[in-house]
C-alpha positions in Angstrom: 0.0 0.0 0.0 1.0 3.6 -0.6 1.1 5.8 2.5 1.3 9.5 1.6 2.3 11.6 4.6 2.1 15.4 4.5 3.4 18.0 6.9 2.0 21.5 6.9 2.2 24.5 9.2 -1.3 25.8 8.4 -1.0 29.0 10.5 -4.6 28.6 11.9 -6.6 25.5 11.0 -9.9 27.4 11.4 -8.8 29.9 8.8 -7.4 27.4 6.4 -9.4 24.2 6.6 -10.8 25.0 3.1 -7.2 25.1 1.8 -6.7 21.7 3.4 -9.8 20.4 1.6 -8.5 21.7 -1.7 -5.1 20.2 -1.1 -6.6 16.8 -0.2 -8.7 16.8 -3.3 -5.7 17.6 -5.5 -3.0 15.5 -3.8 -4.8 12.7 -1.9 -2.7 12.5 1.2 -3.5 9.7 3.6 -2.1 11.6 6.6 -1.7 15.4 7.2 0.4 16.5 10.1 -0.4 20.1 10.9 1.4 22.6 13.1 0.3 26.0 14.5 -3.3 25.1 14.4 -4.0 27.9 16.9 -6.9 26.3 18.7 -7.9 24.0 21.5 -9.1 20.5 20.9 -12.8 21.4 21.0 -12.4 24.2 18.6 -10.8 22.1 15.9 -13.0 21.9 12.7 -13.3 18.1 12.9 -16.4 18.0 10.7 -14.5 19.7 7.8 -11.8 17.0 8.0 -14.4 14.2 8.1 -16.0 15.6 5.0 -12.6 15.7 3.2 -12.0 12.0 4.1 -9.7 12.4 7.0 -12.0 11.4 9.9 -9.3 10.1 12.3 -7.8 12.8 14.4 -5.2 13.2 17.1 -5.1 16.8 18.4 -2.9 18.6 20.9 -4.4 22.0 21.1 -3.6 25.2 23.0 -5.4 28.6 23.3 -4.1 31.2 20.9 -0.9 29.8 19.8 1.0 26.6 18.9 -1.0 23.4 18.6 -0.4 20.4 16.5 -2.7 17.8 15.0 -2.8 14.6 12.8 -5.7 14.0 10.5 -5.8 10.6 8.7 -7.8 8.6 6.3 -6.6 5.5 8.1 -7.2 4.6 11.8 -4.8 6.1 14.3 -3.4 4.0 17.1 -1.9 5.5 20.2 1.8 5.5 20.7 4.0 6.7 23.5 4.4 10.5 23.0 7.7 12.2 22.7 7.0 14.9 25.2 10.1 17.0 24.9 8.8 20.5 25.3 10.0 21.8 28.7 7.5 24.6 28.7 4.5 22.3 28.3 3.4 23.9 25.0 1.2 21.9 22.6 4.1 21.3 20.2 4.2 17.5 19.7 1.6 14.8 18.9 2.2 11.2 17.9 0.2 8.3 16.5 0.8 5.0 14.6 -0.7 4.7 11.1 -0.5 1.5 9.1 2.3 0.3 11.4 4.3 3.5 11.0 4.9 5.6 14.1 4.6 9.3 13.2 5.6 12.1 15.5 4.5 15.6 14.5 6.5 18.6 15.9 6.3 22.3 16.0 9.7 23.2 17.3 10.1 26.7 18.7 11.3 29.4 16.3 13.8 30.7 18.9 13.3 34.5 18.8 15.7 36.9 17.2 19.0 36.6 19.2 21.0 33.4 18.5 22.4 33.3 22.0 21.0 30.9 24.6 22.3 32.9 27.5 20.7 36.1 26.4 17.6 34.7 24.8 15.4 32.2 26.7 13.5 31.4 23.5 16.6 30.3 21.8 17.7 28.3 24.8 14.3 26.6 24.7 14.7 25.7 21.1 18.1 24.2 21.6 16.9 22.3 24.7 14.0 21.0 22.7 16.4 19.6 20.1 18.8 18.2 22.8 15.9 16.4 24.6 14.5 15.0 21.4 17.9 13.8 20.3 18.4 12.0 23.6 15.0 10.3 23.3 15.5 9.2 19.7 18.8 7.8 20.7 16.9 5.2 22.9 14.9 4.0 19.9 15.5 1.0 17.6 16.7 2.3 14.2 15.0 -0.6 12.5 11.5 0.4 13.8 9.3 2.2 11.3 9.4 5.8 12.6 8.8 9.2 11.0 9.7 12.6 12.5 7.8 15.4 10.7 6.8 19.0 11.1 7.9 22.6 11.2 11.3 21.9 12.8 12.3 25.6 12.4 15.8 24.9 11.1 17.0 25.1 7.5 19.9 22.7 7.9 21.8 23.0 4.6 23.6 25.6 2.6 21.0 25.2 -0.2 18.0 25.3 2.2 18.2 29.1 2.5 18.2 31.9 -0.1 21.6 33.2 1.1 23.8 30.9 3.1 26.4 33.6 4.2 23.7 36.1 5.3 21.5 33.6 7.0 24.3 32.0 9.0 23.9 34.9 11.4 20.1 34.7 11.5 18.0 32.3 13.8 17.0 29.2 11.8 20.3 28.7 10.0 23.0 29.5 12.6 25.8 27.0 13.1 24.6 26.0 16.6 21.1 25.2 15.3 22.5 23.3 12.3 24.6 21.3 14.7 21.6 20.5 16.9 19.6 19.4 13.8 22.4 17.2 12.5 22.8 15.6 16.0 19.1 14.8 16.0 19.4 13.1 12.6 22.5 11.2 13.6 20.9 9.9 16.9 18.7 7.5 14.9 20.3 7.7 11.4 17.2 9.7 10.2 16.9 10.1 6.4 15.7 13.5 5.0 13.3 12.4 2.2 12.9 15.7 0.6 16.6 16.4 0.2 17.1 12.8 -0.9 14.7 13.4 -3.7 16.3 16.7 -4.7 20.0 16.6 -3.7 22.2 19.6 -3.3 23.0 22.0 -5.0 19.3 22.4 -5.8 17.8 25.1 -3.7 14.7 24.2 -1.8 12.4 26.2 0.5 9.1 25.6 2.2 8.6 29.0 3.9 8.4 32.5 2.6 7.7 35.6 4.6 4.4 37.4 4.3 6.4 40.7 3.9 7.1 40.0 0.2 4.3 40.9 -2.1 5.5 38.3 -4.6 7.2 35.4 -2.8 8.5 33.9 -6.0 10.0 37.2 -7.2 11.8 37.9 -3.9 12.5 34.2 -3.5 13.9 34.6 0.0 12.7 31.2 1.2 13.8 28.7 3.9 13.3 25.0 4.1 11.9 24.7 7.7 9.5 21.8 7.1 10.8 18.3 7.1 9.9 14.6 6.8 12.6 12.4 8.3 12.4 8.7 8.5 14.3 6.0 10.4 16.5 3.4 8.5 13.6 1.0 9.1 11.6 2.9 6.5 14.3 3.3 3.9 13.1 0.4 1.8 9.5 1.8 1.9 10.7 5.2 0.8 12.9 3.8 -2.1 10.5 1.1 -3.1 9.8 2.8 -6.5 13.5 3.6 -7.1 13.7 7.0 -5.5 11.9 8.8 -2.6 8.7 10.4 -3.8 8.8 13.6 -1.8 8.0 17.2 -2.8 7.4 20.7 -1.6 4.0 21.9 -2.8 5.1 25.5 -3.3 2.1 26.3 -5.5 -0.1 26.2 -2.4 1.9 29.2 -1.1 0.5 31.1 -4.0 -3.2 30.5 -3.1 -5.4 33.3 -1.8 -4.7 34.1 1.9 -2.2 31.2 2.2 -0.1 30.1 5.2 3.5 31.3 4.9 4.5 27.6 4.8 3.9 25.2 1.9 2.9 21.6 2.5 5.6 18.9 2.1 4.7 15.3 1.3 6.4 12.0 1.0 5.2 8.5 -0.1 6.0 5.3 1.6 5.2 2.0 -0.1 4.6 -0.4 2.7 
């Protein structure tokens, strides 16, 4: 069977569930992992997702900010959550789908100052990565596991519009990249989108609202990721290469999120 997983920072699910319905109709994902839903569990537009064929829901909501959710066409089974947010924010939710354990994260952006001593938000971000890395290090690499979400780090030179400039800006600083790579190495995680489009191709999944024309300014960052354990490598490469893409056309829809959806197919 084909399992199409999508991650998408929707920047308010109540504002953009119609975007989700259009995306589901066009791309037929089996699972959508959403971040920044900006609502509590009872405020989530569950009926809209049932109508679009994703009736199975796992929601970690929070008033006003944050919030993550998984919507699936297939039944969701409970799995032990990776609760790694020291502030207790609704930033992580997990479930097992078709035998694959999926953990959906909204990692803190980290504020403006890339110094953990001067900026508590940046310290929180690095602590989140360090705690997650330690937890993943306890897992079996052969188990089918996916780490997805808005991970708020653009890890590669070609994941930002200007590597030299962005190296001093939160999301692409050396300490953040080191934290991201340590997380990947803890379980041997495989970056499916970058595997599909190797460097030096430039990739981005986020573009600021400040630009009137995001394609013209083209100052994007690849902040949204689908990473899988070695136990899912065969499933990802079953058709010869990973079928993963950034749906940047969605960023051009009317009143879009500043993030584009990212999808990947597993053939189980």
